[in-house]
N, CA and C atoms as an extended XYZ file, in Angstrom:
561
Properties=species:S:1:pos:R:3:atomname:S:1:resname:S:1:resid:I:1 pbc="F F F"
N       -40.238        8.746       16.930 N   MET     1
C       -39.301        8.955       18.058 CA  MET     1
C       -38.158        7.958       18.188 C   MET     1
N       -37.077        8.379       18.395 N   HIS     2
C       -35.923        7.315       18.567 CA  HIS     2
C       -36.103        6.758       19.910 C   HIS     2
N       -35.500        5.490       19.986 N   ILE     3
C       -35.720        4.794       21.274 CA  ILE     3
C       -34.863        5.391       22.416 C   ILE     3
N       -33.836        6.104       22.066 N   LEU     4
C       -32.977        6.842       23.015 CA  LEU     4
C       -33.767        7.966       23.542 C   LEU     4
N       -34.395        8.862       22.732 N   GLU     5
C       -35.232        9.749       22.988 CA  GLU     5
C       -36.575        9.343       23.983 C   GLU     5
N       -37.082        8.312       23.626 N   THR     6
C       -38.010        7.697       24.610 CA  THR     6
C       -37.605        7.395       25.867 C   THR     6
N       -36.431        6.712       26.158 N   TYR     7
C       -35.906        6.374       27.361 CA  TYR     7
C       -35.585        7.828       28.124 C   TYR     7
N       -35.125        8.694       27.454 N   ALA     8
C       -34.795       10.066       28.179 CA  ALA     8
C       -36.054       10.781       28.674 C   ALA     8
N       -37.119       10.558       27.761 N   LEU     9
C       -38.398       11.131       28.123 CA  LEU     9
C       -39.059       10.487       29.349 C   LEU     9
N       -39.007        9.184       29.527 N   ILE    10
C       -39.602        8.530       30.408 CA  ILE    10
C       -38.741        8.560       31.775 C   ILE    10
N       -37.499        8.627       31.704 N   SER    11
C       -36.631        8.770       32.738 CA  SER    11
C       -36.167       10.150       33.302 C   SER    11
N       -36.408       11.220       32.528 N   GLY    12
C       -36.173       12.603       32.747 CA  GLY    12
C       -34.716       12.814       32.581 C   GLY    12
N       -33.823       11.775       31.935 N   CYS    13
C       -32.630       12.203       31.894 CA  CYS    13
C       -32.214       13.074       30.482 C   CYS    13
N       -31.086       13.816       30.619 N   LYS    14
C       -30.684       14.528       29.460 CA  LYS    14
C       -29.791       13.487       28.508 C   LYS    14
N       -30.082       13.489       27.244 N   ILE    15
C       -29.285       12.752       26.381 CA  ILE    15
C       -27.859       13.407       26.154 C   ILE    15
N       -26.887       12.829       26.410 N   SER    16
C       -25.574       13.164       26.166 CA  SER    16
C       -24.811       11.954       25.674 C   SER    16
N       -23.398       12.126       25.290 N   LYS    17
C       -22.689       11.063       24.968 CA  LYS    17
C       -22.073       10.554       26.333 C   LYS    17
N       -21.942        9.156       26.109 N   CYS    18
C       -21.516        8.488       27.121 CA  CYS    18
C       -19.942        8.353       27.139 C   CYS    18
N       -19.190        7.483       28.109 N   PHE    19
C       -17.811        7.426       27.932 CA  PHE    19
C       -17.746        5.812       27.589 C   PHE    19
N       -16.934        5.528       26.637 N   ILE    20
C       -16.604        4.028       26.271 CA  ILE    20
C       -15.329        3.733       26.715 C   ILE    20
N       -15.141        2.681       27.661 N   ASN    21
C       -13.867        2.397       28.081 CA  ASN    21
C       -13.305        1.641       26.796 C   ASN    21
N       -11.936        1.712       26.576 N   GLU    22
C       -11.420        1.044       25.334 CA  GLU    22
C       -10.214        0.190       26.026 C   GLU    22
N        -9.884       -1.052       25.410 N   ASP    23
C        -9.039       -1.906       25.782 CA  ASP    23
C        -8.126       -2.029       24.411 C   ASP    23
N        -6.899       -1.473       24.454 N   PRO    24
C        -6.169       -1.459       23.250 CA  PRO    24
C        -5.646       -3.030       22.758 C   PRO    24
N        -5.623       -3.326       21.471 N   ILE    25
C        -5.359       -4.686       21.149 CA  ILE    25
C        -4.561       -4.455       19.734 C   ILE    25
N        -3.997       -5.437       19.318 N   GLU    26
C        -3.216       -5.262       18.192 CA  GLU    26
C        -4.165       -5.035       16.911 C   GLU    26
N        -3.949       -4.133       16.077 N   LEU    27
C        -4.601       -3.868       14.975 CA  LEU    27
C        -4.259       -4.405       13.711 C   LEU    27
N        -5.113       -4.490       12.740 N   PRO    28
C        -4.523       -4.871       11.411 CA  PRO    28
C        -3.320       -3.913       10.857 C   PRO    28
N        -2.492       -4.416       10.129 N   SER    29
C        -1.446       -3.589        9.612 CA  SER    29
C        -1.819       -2.460        8.311 C   SER    29
N        -2.928       -2.838        7.829 N   SER    30
C        -3.378       -2.104        6.643 CA  SER    30
C        -4.778       -1.302        7.157 C   SER    30
N        -5.220       -0.506        6.315 N   ASN    31
C        -6.645        0.239        6.493 CA  ASN    31
C        -7.705       -1.043        6.279 C   ASN    31
N        -8.629       -0.817        7.282 N   TYR    32
C        -9.575       -1.931        7.199 CA  TYR    32
C       -11.057       -1.432        7.625 C   TYR    32
N       -11.873       -2.371        7.219 N   ILE    33
C       -13.402       -1.993        7.721 CA  ILE    33
C       -13.825       -3.020        8.598 C   ILE    33
N       -14.753       -2.763        9.695 N   THR    34
C       -15.223       -3.888       10.537 CA  THR    34
C       -16.440       -4.394        9.849 C   THR    34
N       -16.813       -5.500        9.818 N   PHE    35
C       -17.935       -6.218        9.272 CA  PHE    35
C       -18.475       -7.040       10.221 C   PHE    35
N       -19.871       -7.008       10.382 N   HIS    36
C       -20.579       -7.718       11.493 CA  HIS    36
C       -21.983       -8.034       10.880 C   HIS    36
N       -21.747       -9.379       10.086 N   PRO    37
C       -22.904       -9.924        9.233 CA  PRO    37
C       -23.853      -11.051       10.053 C   PRO    37
N       -23.679      -11.317       11.181 N   HIS    38
C       -24.330      -12.488       11.861 CA  HIS    38
C       -25.006      -12.088       13.094 C   HIS    38
N       -26.376      -12.475       13.190 N   SER    39
C       -27.018      -12.448       14.527 CA  SER    39
C       -27.476      -13.548       14.784 C   SER    39
N       -27.221      -13.913       16.101 N   GLY    40
C       -27.634      -15.275       16.780 CA  GLY    40
C       -29.032      -15.210       17.233 C   GLY    40
N       -29.833      -14.177       16.953 N   LYS    41
C       -31.108      -14.065       17.434 CA  LYS    41
C       -32.056      -13.937       16.211 C   LYS    41
N       -32.482      -15.163       15.824 N   GLY    42
C       -33.607      -15.325       14.846 CA  GLY    42
C       -33.106      -15.070       13.565 C   GLY    42
N       -33.988      -14.929       12.684 N   ASN    43
C       -33.802      -14.573       11.231 CA  ASN    43
C       -34.005      -13.322       10.683 C   ASN    43
N       -34.647      -12.365       11.570 N   SER    44
C       -35.165      -11.244       11.124 CA  SER    44
C       -33.889      -10.190       10.530 C   SER    44
N       -32.748      -10.467       11.184 N   LYS    45
C       -31.579       -9.569       10.836 CA  LYS    45
C       -30.421      -10.387       10.044 C   LYS    45
N       -30.856      -11.587        9.722 N   GLN    46
C       -29.851      -12.469        8.873 CA  GLN    46
C       -30.057      -12.070        7.281 C   GLN    46
N       -29.107      -11.065        6.844 N   TYR    47
C       -29.174      -10.772        5.360 CA  TYR    47
C       -28.415      -12.042        4.808 C   TYR    47
N       -29.138      -12.664        3.707 N   ASP    48
C       -28.610      -13.695        2.968 CA  ASP    48
C       -27.732      -13.346        1.729 C   ASP    48
N       -27.569      -12.072        1.639 N   LYS    49
C       -27.009      -11.645        0.392 CA  LYS    49
C       -25.349      -10.981        0.647 C   LYS    49
N       -25.079      -11.283        1.705 N   TRP    50
C       -23.550      -10.653        2.084 CA  TRP    50
C       -22.597      -11.155        1.258 C   TRP    50
N       -22.601      -12.376        0.659 N   ASN    51
C       -21.469      -12.735       -0.231 CA  ASN    51
C       -21.607      -11.921       -1.686 C   ASN    51
N       -22.644      -11.451       -1.958 N   ILE    52
C       -22.723      -10.708       -3.161 CA  ILE    52
C       -21.951       -9.364       -2.824 C   ILE    52
N       -22.404       -8.703       -1.844 N   VAL    53
C       -21.795       -7.474       -1.290 CA  VAL    53
C       -20.168       -7.555       -1.296 C   VAL    53
N       -19.787       -8.650       -0.645 N   LEU    54
C       -18.348       -8.894       -0.496 CA  LEU    54
C       -17.648       -9.039       -1.848 C   LEU    54
N       -18.389       -9.856       -2.725 N   ASN    55
C       -17.815      -10.096       -4.064 CA  ASN    55
C       -17.563       -9.049       -4.821 C   ASN    55
N       -18.711       -7.981       -4.721 N   LEU    56
C       -18.472       -6.754       -5.442 CA  LEU    56
C       -17.417       -5.830       -4.855 C   LEU    56
N       -17.318       -5.808       -3.665 N   LEU    57
C       -16.024       -4.961       -3.124 CA  LEU    57
C       -14.833       -5.655       -3.364 C   LEU    57
N       -14.551       -6.861       -3.368 N   ASN    58
C       -13.364       -7.480       -3.650 CA  ASN    58
C       -12.964       -7.386       -5.169 C   ASN    58
N       -14.049       -7.406       -6.052 N   ALA    59
C       -13.730       -7.077       -7.449 CA  ALA    59
C       -13.612       -5.553       -7.881 C   ALA    59
N       -13.729       -4.816       -7.038 N   ASP    60
C       -13.609       -3.274       -7.265 CA  ASP    60
C       -12.118       -2.913       -6.909 C   ASP    60
N       -11.154       -2.761       -8.001 N   THR    61
C        -9.684       -2.412       -7.708 CA  THR    61
C        -9.442       -1.287       -6.874 C   THR    61
N       -10.374       -0.217       -6.700 N   SER    62
C       -10.261        0.907       -6.037 CA  SER    62
C       -10.455        0.670       -4.388 C   SER    62
N       -10.971       -0.661       -3.968 N   PHE    63
C       -11.221       -0.967       -2.708 CA  PHE    63
C       -10.091       -1.774       -2.297 C   PHE    63
N        -9.242       -1.082       -1.369 N   THR    64
C        -8.139       -1.655       -0.931 CA  THR    64
C        -8.021       -1.963        0.802 C   THR    64
N        -9.195       -1.885        1.151 N   HIS    65
C        -9.159       -2.082        2.850 CA  HIS    65
C        -9.349       -3.465        2.815 C   HIS    65
N        -8.780       -3.993        4.188 N   GLU    66
C        -9.109       -5.099        4.574 CA  GLU    66
C       -10.340       -5.369        5.319 C   GLU    66
N       -11.126       -6.427        5.045 N   ILE    67
C       -12.540       -6.568        5.642 CA  ILE    67
C       -12.249       -7.516        6.947 C   ILE    67
N       -12.507       -6.953        7.996 N   ILE    68
C       -12.364       -7.701        9.345 CA  ILE    68
C       -13.593       -8.162        9.780 C   ILE    68
N       -13.929       -9.272        9.938 N   GLN    69
C       -15.274       -9.839       10.480 CA  GLN    69
C       -15.244       -9.935       11.958 C   GLN    69
N       -16.270       -9.462       12.591 N   ILE    70
C       -16.406       -9.406       14.084 CA  ILE    70
C       -17.651      -10.220       14.339 C   ILE    70
N       -17.737      -10.606       15.605 N   GLY    71
C       -18.832      -11.192       16.094 CA  GLY    71
C       -18.422      -12.390       17.048 C   GLY    71
N       -19.438      -13.392       16.935 N   GLY    72
C       -19.099      -14.557       17.898 CA  GLY    72
C       -18.199      -15.516       17.282 C   GLY    72
N       -17.554      -16.347       18.137 N   TYR    73
C       -16.559      -17.402       17.588 CA  TYR    73
C       -17.321      -18.385       16.677 C   TYR    73
N       -18.527      -18.662       16.866 N   ASP    74
C       -19.215      -19.738       15.944 CA  ASP    74
C       -20.143      -19.005       14.931 C   ASP    74
N       -19.803      -17.809       14.648 N   ASP    75
C       -20.686      -17.017       13.518 CA  ASP    75
C       -20.054      -17.688       12.135 C   ASP    75
N       -21.040      -17.658       11.342 N   ILE    76
C       -20.814      -17.931        9.790 CA  ILE    76
C       -19.707      -17.001        9.445 C   ILE    76
N       -18.603      -17.708        8.856 N   LYS    77
C       -17.417      -16.903        8.419 CA  LYS    77
C       -17.730      -16.474        6.897 C   LYS    77
N       -17.548      -15.131        6.662 N   HIS    78
C       -17.880      -14.637        5.372 CA  HIS    78
C       -16.617      -14.032        4.746 C   HIS    78
N       -15.581      -13.892        5.602 N   THR    79
C       -14.373      -13.175        4.928 CA  THR    79
C       -13.159      -14.072        5.395 C   THR    79
N       -11.910      -13.605        4.742 N   ASP    80
C       -10.742      -14.445        4.975 CA  ASP    80
C       -10.261      -14.184        6.429 C   ASP    80
N       -10.374      -12.972        6.909 N   ASN    81
C        -9.876      -12.330        8.174 CA  ASN    81
C       -10.940      -12.515        9.186 C   ASN    81
N       -10.927      -13.565        9.900 N   THR    82
C       -12.036      -13.855       11.088 CA  THR    82
C       -11.204      -13.965       12.250 C   THR    82
N        -9.890      -13.495       12.368 N   SER    83
C        -9.222      -13.560       13.472 CA  SER    83
C        -9.566      -12.956       14.725 C   SER    83
N       -10.604      -11.970       14.438 N   TYR    84
C       -11.163      -11.366       15.744 CA  TYR    84
C       -12.514      -12.038       16.196 C   TYR    84
N       -13.129      -13.019       15.452 N   LEU    85
C       -14.461      -13.535       15.746 CA  LEU    85
C       -14.155      -14.315       17.228 C   LEU    85
N       -14.962      -13.778       18.050 N   GLY    86
C       -15.000      -14.399       19.533 CA  GLY    86
C       -13.834      -14.110       20.244 C   GLY    86
N       -12.946      -13.345       19.824 N   LYS    87
C       -11.705      -13.081       20.555 CA  LYS    87
C       -11.531      -11.581       21.146 C   LYS    87
N       -12.710      -10.961       21.162 N   THR    88
C       -12.711       -9.506       21.549 CA  THR    88
C       -13.674       -9.346       22.624 C   THR    88
N       -13.291       -8.717       23.753 N   ASN    89
C       -14.496       -8.234       24.795 CA  ASN    89
C       -14.996       -6.822       24.163 C   ASN    89
N       -15.909       -6.371       24.949 N   THR    90
C       -16.566       -5.261       24.535 CA  THR    90
C       -15.501       -4.046       24.426 C   THR    90
N       -14.607       -3.867       25.369 N   TRP    91
C       -13.662       -2.824       25.184 CA  TRP    91
C       -12.691       -2.795       24.096 C   TRP    91
N       -12.320       -4.126       23.809 N   GLN    92
C       -11.422       -4.344       22.734 CA  GLN    92
C       -12.221       -4.121       21.345 C   GLN    92
N       -13.462       -4.517       21.275 N   LEU    93
C       -14.033       -4.191       20.019 CA  LEU    93
C       -14.516       -2.631       19.750 C   LEU    93
N       -14.517       -1.926       20.781 N   ALA    94
C       -14.628       -0.525       20.756 CA  ALA    94
C       -13.311        0.088       20.222 C   ALA    94
N       -12.169       -0.476       20.676 N   TYR    95
C       -11.007       -0.041       20.223 CA  TYR    95
C       -10.798       -0.378       18.616 C   TYR    95
N       -11.195       -1.479       18.369 N   LEU    96
C       -11.114       -1.991       17.109 CA  LEU    96
C       -12.024       -1.253       16.076 C   LEU    96
N       -13.298       -0.952       16.443 N   ILE    97
C       -14.226       -0.225       15.622 CA  ILE    97
C       -13.651        1.335       15.471 C   ILE    97
N       -13.257        1.837       16.546 N   LYS    98
C       -12.737        3.277       16.716 CA  LYS    98
C       -11.605        3.532       15.678 C   LYS    98
N       -10.753        2.566       15.332 N   ASN    99
C        -9.680        2.580       14.397 CA  ASN    99
C        -9.976        2.092       13.178 C   ASN    99
N       -11.084        1.744       12.740 N   SER   100
C       -11.539        1.493       11.489 CA  SER   100
C       -11.830        2.502       10.637 C   SER   100
N       -11.873        2.333        9.120 N   SER   101
C       -12.333        3.291        8.495 CA  SER   101
C       -13.835        3.304        8.163 C   SER   101
N       -14.596        2.175        8.433 N   LEU   102
C       -16.031        2.156        8.203 CA  LEU   102
C       -16.358        0.794        8.962 C   LEU   102
N       -17.676        0.887        9.295 N   HIS   103
C       -18.286       -0.297        9.812 CA  HIS   103
C       -19.658       -0.496        8.886 C   HIS   103
N       -19.479       -1.917        8.642 N   LEU   104
C       -20.607       -2.574        7.933 CA  LEU   104
C       -21.266       -3.687        8.615 C   LEU   104
N       -22.711       -3.640        8.600 N   GLY   105
C       -23.285       -4.735        9.321 CA  GLY   105
C       -24.741       -4.403        9.503 C   GLY   105
N       -25.352       -5.255       10.283 N   TYR   106
C       -26.828       -5.250       10.524 CA  TYR   106
C       -26.912       -4.437       11.814 C   TYR   106
N       -28.289       -4.021       12.114 N   ASP   107
C       -28.331       -3.267       13.407 CA  ASP   107
C       -28.062       -3.996       14.816 C   ASP   107
N       -26.947       -3.768       15.201 N   SER   108
C       -26.581       -4.366       16.521 CA  SER   108
C       -25.488       -3.412       17.343 C   SER   108
N       -25.192       -3.796       18.265 N   PHE   109
C       -24.253       -3.083       19.210 CA  PHE   109
C       -23.072       -2.350       18.361 C   PHE   109
N       -22.334       -3.066       17.613 N   PRO   110
C       -21.173       -2.327       16.937 CA  PRO   110
C       -21.606       -1.128       16.161 C   PRO   110
N       -22.795       -1.108       15.632 N   ILE   111
C       -23.362        0.012       14.785 CA  ILE   111
C       -23.184        1.213       15.690 C   ILE   111
N       -23.788        1.046       17.035 N   HIS   112
C       -23.994        2.087       18.037 CA  HIS   112
C       -22.436        2.442       18.619 C   HIS   112
N       -21.627        1.555       18.646 N   ILE   113
C       -20.079        2.056       18.830 CA  ILE   113
C       -19.603        2.849       17.919 C   ILE   113
N       -19.913        2.428       16.505 N   ALA   114
C       -19.266        3.124       15.516 CA  ALA   114
C       -19.966        4.494       15.390 C   ALA   114
N       -21.125        4.733       15.725 N   SER   115
C       -21.915        5.856       15.788 CA  SER   115
C       -21.265        6.785       16.925 C   SER   115
N       -21.062        6.321       18.058 N   PHE   116
C       -20.191        7.063       19.065 CA  PHE   116
C       -19.042        7.757       18.487 C   PHE   116
N       -18.163        6.900       17.897 N   TYR   117
C       -16.982        7.555       17.329 CA  TYR   117
C       -17.122        8.122       15.821 C   TYR   117
N       -18.338        8.342       15.420 N   ASP   118
C       -18.557        8.943       14.212 CA  ASP   118
C       -17.717        8.237       12.989 C   ASP   118
N       -17.801        6.942       13.204 N   ILE   119
C       -17.039        6.254       11.991 CA  ILE   119
C       -18.204        5.981       10.871 C   ILE   119
N       -17.817        6.037        9.661 N   PRO   120
C       -18.963        5.916        8.617 CA  PRO   120
C       -19.557        4.510        8.808 C   PRO   120
N       -20.820        4.446        8.577 N   ILE   121
C       -21.667        3.227        8.797 CA  ILE   121
C       -22.432        2.984        7.630 C   ILE   121
N       -22.357        1.608        7.221 N   VAL   122
C       -23.409        1.078        6.312 CA  VAL   122
C       -24.217        0.104        6.985 C   VAL   122
N       -25.430        0.356        7.357 N   GLY   123
C       -26.295       -0.427        8.128 CA  GLY   123
C       -27.511       -1.201        7.632 C   GLY   123
N       -27.795       -2.306        7.782 N   LEU   124
C       -29.138       -2.837        7.385 CA  LEU   124
C       -30.100       -2.976        8.518 C   LEU   124
N       -31.233       -2.733        8.339 N   TYR   125
C       -32.399       -2.832        9.391 CA  TYR   125
C       -33.320       -3.703        8.893 C   TYR   125
N       -34.007       -4.554        9.803 N   SER   126
C       -35.052       -5.167        9.341 CA  SER   126
C       -36.530       -4.426        9.891 C   SER   126
N       -36.442       -3.248       10.241 N   TYR   127
C       -37.398       -2.610       10.793 CA  TYR   127
C       -37.263       -1.032       10.660 C   TYR   127
N       -38.052        0.045       11.135 N   TYR   128
C       -37.831        1.239       10.831 CA  TYR   128
C       -36.550        1.980       11.314 C   TYR   128
N       -35.594        2.315       10.596 N   VAL   129
C       -34.325        2.978       11.106 CA  VAL   129
C       -34.709        4.095       11.926 C   VAL   129
N       -35.685        4.843       11.875 N   SER   130
C       -35.911        5.925       12.636 CA  SER   130
C       -36.208        5.736       14.130 C   SER   130
N       -36.608        4.581       14.374 N   THR   131
C       -36.929        4.152       15.677 CA  THR   131
C       -35.542        3.768       16.569 C   THR   131
N       -34.494        3.361       15.899 N   CYS   132
C       -33.272        2.865       16.612 CA  CYS   132
C       -31.941        2.977       15.813 C   CYS   132
N       -31.926        3.803       14.744 N   GLY   133
C       -30.677        3.901       14.093 CA  GLY   133
C       -29.649        4.653       14.906 C   GLY   133
N       -28.377        4.689       14.328 N   PRO   134
C       -27.334        5.283       15.102 CA  PRO   134
C       -27.464        6.790       15.434 C   PRO   134
N       -27.529        6.997       16.780 N   TYR   135
C       -28.046        8.358       17.172 CA  TYR   135
C       -26.901        9.490       17.197 C   TYR   135
N       -25.567        8.977       17.439 N   PHE   136
C       -24.670       10.001       17.373 CA  PHE   136
C       -23.801       10.365       16.159 C   PHE   136
N       -24.154        9.790       15.024 N   SER   137
C       -23.311        9.851       13.771 CA  SER   137
C       -23.816       11.100       13.096 C   SER   137
N       -22.853       11.714       12.138 N   SER   138
C       -23.131       12.857       11.396 CA  SER   138
C       -23.829       12.217       10.367 C   SER   138
N       -24.879       12.897        9.974 N   HIS   139
C       -25.780       12.336        8.773 CA  HIS   139
C       -25.094       11.893        7.477 C   HIS   139
N       -24.174       12.750        7.216 N   ASN   140
C       -23.618       12.516        5.850 CA  ASN   140
C       -22.465       11.285        5.947 C   ASN   140
N       -22.368       10.665        6.985 N   ARG   141
C       -21.484        9.559        7.453 CA  ARG   141
C       -22.078        8.198        7.483 C   ARG   141
N       -23.347        8.355        7.145 N   VAL   142
C       -23.999        6.978        7.396 CA  VAL   142
C       -25.068        6.851        6.074 C   VAL   142
N       -25.129        5.401        5.748 N   ARG   143
C       -26.104        4.958        4.812 CA  ARG   143
C       -26.760        3.849        5.581 C   ARG   143
N       -28.043        3.902        5.611 N   LEU   144
C       -28.935        2.971        6.393 CA  LEU   144
C       -29.962        2.462        5.582 C   LEU   144
N       -30.219        1.102        5.441 N   PHE   145
C       -31.093        0.432        4.568 CA  PHE   145
C       -32.135       -0.393        5.371 C   PHE   145
N       -33.404       -0.131        4.791 N   GLU   146
C       -34.631       -0.873        5.654 CA  GLU   146
C       -35.485       -1.262        4.322 C   GLU   146
N       -35.920       -2.573        4.594 N   PRO   147
C       -36.918       -3.040        3.545 CA  PRO   147
C       -38.009       -2.128        3.198 C   PRO   147
N       -38.570       -2.191        1.934 N   ASN   148
C       -39.671       -1.421        1.684 CA  ASN   148
C       -41.022       -2.027        2.311 C   ASN   148
N       -41.601       -1.315        3.143 N   PHE   149
C       -42.808       -1.768        3.873 CA  PHE   149
C       -44.047       -1.355        3.516 C   PHE   149
N       -44.202       -1.301        2.214 N   THR   150
C       -45.386       -0.847        1.628 CA  THR   150
C       -46.544       -1.831        1.744 C   THR   150
N       -46.259       -3.081        1.481 N   ASN   151
C       -47.266       -3.970        1.630 CA  ASN   151
C       -47.247       -4.994        2.634 C   ASN   151
N       -46.222       -4.978        3.314 N   ILE   152
C       -45.925       -5.888        4.568 CA  ILE   152
C       -45.243       -4.950        5.712 C   ILE   152
N       -45.706       -5.162        6.863 N   LYS   153
C       -45.189       -4.261        7.980 CA  LYS   153
C       -44.071       -5.127        8.579 C   LYS   153
N       -43.105       -4.382        9.242 N   PRO   154
C       -42.026       -5.018        9.830 CA  PRO   154
C       -42.425       -5.850       11.161 C   PRO   154
N       -41.839       -6.997       11.476 N   THR   155
C       -42.122       -7.988       12.506 CA  THR   155
C       -41.738       -7.272       13.706 C   THR   155
N       -40.552       -6.458       13.952 N   PHE   156
C       -40.113       -6.261       15.158 CA  PHE   156
C       -39.533       -7.245       16.196 C   PHE   156
N       -39.762       -8.441       15.616 N   GLY   157
C       -39.301       -9.564       16.518 CA  GLY   157
C       -37.957      -10.246       15.992 C   GLY   157
N       -37.676      -11.245       16.480 N   TYR   158
C       -36.335      -11.909       16.225 CA  TYR   158
C       -36.518      -12.820       14.908 C   TYR   158
N       -37.689      -13.300       14.598 N   ASN   159
C       -38.272      -13.959       13.519 CA  ASN   159
C       -38.973      -13.242       12.641 C   ASN   159
N       -38.771      -13.346       11.345 N   ASP   160
C       -39.518      -12.674       10.309 CA  ASP   160
C       -39.920      -13.676        9.211 C   ASP   160
N       -41.196      -14.010        9.094 N   PRO   161
C       -41.633      -15.023        8.237 CA  PRO   161
C       -41.450      -14.706        6.771 C   PRO   161
N       -41.239      -13.302        6.484 N   HIS   162
C       -41.135      -12.808        5.017 CA  HIS   162
C       -39.681      -12.672        4.822 C   HIS   162
N       -38.736      -12.718        5.775 N   LYS   163
C       -37.196      -12.309        5.603 CA  LYS   163
C       -37.240      -11.049        4.795 C   LYS   163
N       -37.728       -9.893        5.187 N   LEU   164
C       -37.847       -8.515        4.468 CA  LEU   164
C       -36.517       -8.016        4.344 C   LEU   164
N       -35.532       -8.156        5.285 N   ILE   165
C       -34.027       -7.863        5.080 CA  ILE   165
C       -33.585       -8.095        3.803 C   ILE   165
N       -33.867       -9.384        3.166 N   ASN   166
C       -33.146       -9.752        1.988 CA  ASN   166
C       -33.917       -9.001        0.816 C   ASN   166
N       -34.753       -8.116        0.963 N   THR   167
C       -35.338       -7.205       -0.124 CA  THR   167
C       -34.355       -6.029       -0.361 C   THR   167
N       -33.330       -5.955        0.531 N   ILE   168
C       -32.273       -4.741        0.314 CA  ILE   168
C       -31.401       -5.191       -0.742 C   ILE   168
N       -31.141       -4.237       -1.684 N   ASP   169
C       -30.332       -4.549       -2.781 CA  ASP   169
C       -28.860       -4.493       -2.451 C   ASP   169
N       -28.151       -5.631       -2.614 N   PRO   170
C       -26.736       -5.759       -2.455 CA  PRO   170
C       -25.862       -4.631       -3.245 C   PRO   170
N       -26.402       -4.424       -4.340 N   LYS   171
C       -25.570       -3.198       -5.068 CA  LYS   171
C       -25.514       -2.016       -4.492 C   LYS   171
N       -26.642       -1.643       -3.823 N   GLU   172
C       -26.711       -0.402       -3.015 CA  GLU   172
C       -25.997       -0.304       -1.889 C   GLU   172
N       -25.691       -1.492       -1.276 N   ILE   173
C       -24.901       -1.695       -0.126 CA  ILE   173
C       -23.370       -1.349       -0.460 C   ILE   173
N       -23.153       -2.097       -1.553 N   TYR   174
C       -21.843       -1.998       -2.164 CA  TYR   174
C       -21.261       -0.500       -2.569 C   TYR   174
N       -22.224        0.040       -3.018 N   LYS   175
C       -22.007        1.422       -3.716 CA  LYS   175
C       -21.863        2.356       -2.448 C   LYS   175
N       -22.756        2.247       -1.227 N   SER   176
C       -22.646        2.895       -0.306 CA  SER   176
C       -21.106        2.748        0.503 C   SER   176
N       -20.750        1.678        0.593 N   VAL   177
C       -19.395        1.405        1.179 CA  VAL   177
C       -18.280        2.251        0.314 C   VAL   177
N       -18.330        2.065       -0.940 N   ILE   178
C       -17.306        2.918       -1.785 CA  ILE   178
C       -17.445        4.279       -1.695 C   ILE   178
N       -18.619        4.882       -1.565 N   GLU   179
C       -18.961        6.230       -1.545 CA  GLU   179
C       -18.475        6.795       -0.188 C   GLU   179
N       -18.758        6.092        0.981 N   LEU   180
C       -18.402        6.540        2.209 CA  LEU   180
C       -16.898        6.491        2.508 C   LEU   180
N       -16.395        5.626        1.655 N   LEU   181
C       -14.838        5.563        1.924 CA  LEU   181
C       -14.223        6.427        0.728 C   LEU   181
N       -15.000        7.088        0.048 N   GLU   182
C       -14.573        8.083       -0.916 CA  GLU   182
C       -13.640        7.538       -1.881 C   GLU   182
N       -13.824        6.341       -2.519 N   LEU   183
C       -13.199        5.673       -3.392 CA  LEU   183
C       -14.073        5.953       -4.803 C   LEU   183
N       -13.199        5.685       -5.756 N   LYS   184
C       -13.720        5.661       -7.149 CA  LYS   184
C       -14.629        4.556       -7.380 C   LYS   184
N       -15.760        4.891       -7.698 N   ASN   185
C       -16.741        3.734       -7.820 CA  ASN   185
C       -16.659        3.112       -9.303 C   ASN   185
N       -16.046        2.099       -9.399 N   GLU   186
C       -15.840        1.268      -10.883 CA  GLU   186
C       -17.048        0.503      -11.168 C   GLU   186
N       -17.984        0.475      -10.489 N   TYR   187
C       -19.057       -0.586      -10.776 CA  TYR   187
C       -19.710       -0.255      -12.040 C   TYR   187
């Protein structure tokens, strides 16, 4: 059962789309994707292979989108465009994501904003996607990755002694971005 369904069952509330307030900001001048790679809460959501994914995207001549990194001001910088790091409030972030071509990142608030707007999503999870994945997205517009939990079960906490998220193949993430952007895959 999805966490949203659990809350609805407990509270007796009907699940419906909420309203998201937006605060317009200056957007990049070209097509872009939003990229949220960093979690400040433990290591369970810290994917150590983002640079491989970004290198594959940047090497692909069909990928012409700008990669806009979002998050906190002190986050590790993975892209050239970090002009939005720590400089957007929740409403500005919603506006930025709403106008993007795709959202790439780990399970966090921006994934759920992208889901609300049905923006294509490539998301990484350190536990079962079925429990808290993007609820409002069209299924054909999301590619969600979770570790293989055959031998080791997920931690569900902020720290994972096994760093299972790192078992997700960076090439599959790259291929999903290209596929969702409907670009020619030259890999």
